[in-house]
C-alpha positions in Angstrom: 148.0 253.1 -42.2 145.8 256.1 -42.9 146.7 259.1 -45.0 144.9 262.4 -45.7 145.9 264.1 -49.0 144.9 267.6 -49.7 144.7 269.4 -53.0 143.4 272.6 -54.5 145.4 275.3 -52.9 147.1 278.1 -54.9 147.3 281.8 -55.5 144.2 283.8 -56.1 143.2 287.5 -56.2 141.0 289.0 -53.5 137.4 288.3 -54.3 138.2 285.0 -56.0 137.4 281.4 -55.2 139.2 278.2 -54.6 138.1 274.7 -53.8 140.1 272.4 -51.5 139.7 268.7 -51.4 141.0 266.1 -48.9 140.8 262.4 -49.5 141.4 259.8 -46.8 142.8 256.5 -47.7 144.1 253.3 -45.9 142.5 250.8 -43.6 139.5 252.9 -42.8 136.5 251.5 -41.0 134.6 254.8 -40.7 135.2 258.5 -40.4 133.5 260.7 -37.8 134.2 264.4 -37.9 136.2 265.9 -40.9 137.3 269.4 -41.1 139.7 272.1 -42.1 142.1 274.2 -40.1 144.4 276.9 -41.2 147.7 278.4 -39.9 149.0 281.8 -41.0 152.7 282.7 -40.5 153.4 283.4 -36.8 149.9 282.4 -35.7 148.3 279.4 -34.1 146.4 276.8 -36.1 142.7 277.7 -36.0 139.5 275.8 -36.9 137.9 276.9 -40.2 135.0 274.4 -40.7 133.9 271.0 -39.4 131.4 268.6 -40.6 130.0 265.4 -38.9 129.3 262.2 -40.7 125.6 263.1 -40.6 126.2 266.6 -42.0 126.2 268.8 -38.9 128.4 271.8 -39.8 130.3 274.4 -37.7 132.2 277.4 -39.2 134.6 279.9 -37.7 132.9 283.3 -37.6 135.5 284.8 -39.9 134.4 282.5 -42.8 130.6 282.3 -42.3 128.8 283.2 -45.5 131.9 282.8 -47.6 133.1 279.2 -47.2 131.2 276.0 -47.5 132.3 272.6 -46.3 130.9 269.4 -47.6 131.8 265.7 -47.7 131.3 262.5 -49.7 131.2 259.7 -47.2 131.4 257.0 -49.9 134.6 258.5 -51.2 136.0 259.4 -47.7 136.5 263.0 -49.0 135.9 266.4 -47.6 135.7 269.7 -49.5 136.0 273.3 -48.7 134.6 275.8 -51.2 136.1 279.2 -50.5 134.4 282.2 -52.1 135.0 286.0 -51.7 138.5 285.3 -50.5 140.4 288.0 -48.6 144.1 288.5 -48.1 143.6 287.6 -44.4 142.6 284.1 -45.6 146.2 283.5 -46.6 147.4 280.5 -44.7 148.4 276.8 -44.9 145.1 274.9 -44.8 145.1 271.5 -43.1 142.6 268.7 -43.4 141.7 266.8 -40.2 139.7 263.8 -39.5 138.7 261.4 -36.7 139.0 258.0 -38.2 138.2 254.5 -37.0 140.6 251.7 -38.0 138.8 248.7 -36.7 137.7 249.7 -33.2 140.4 252.3 -32.6 139.6 256.0 -33.1 142.5 258.3 -33.9 142.9 261.8 -35.2 144.8 262.4 -38.4 146.2 265.5 -40.2 147.0 266.1 -43.8 150.2 267.6 -45.0 148.7 271.0 -45.6 148.1 273.1 -48.8 149.1 276.7 -49.2 146.4 279.3 -50.0 147.6 282.8 -50.9 145.2 285.6 -51.6 146.7 288.7 -53.1 145.2 292.2 -52.7 
């Protein structure tokens, strides 16, 4: 069984920073794309940032220049450094990963971590 466990959310003032972490554990053979999504109240879940195993990165336009995604392949962990936070960044942030267990590739979600940015 595979689990994704996020940490690092919280309450921060506008202009502040937070760092999210997501660790994958279980019977993992390898991990392809890892990423972060977010869902604000009453809105759909949207992609924030994705990173391939080789380090290719894609950001949502709304976070370019403010957020940075990175990963530690040896630790099966992905990070999201969030700087210059704005109230509109308030959402539940979810970790997501495409993970091989043996030869089977499946998509997994974390439980989510709340990020609240006050004005």
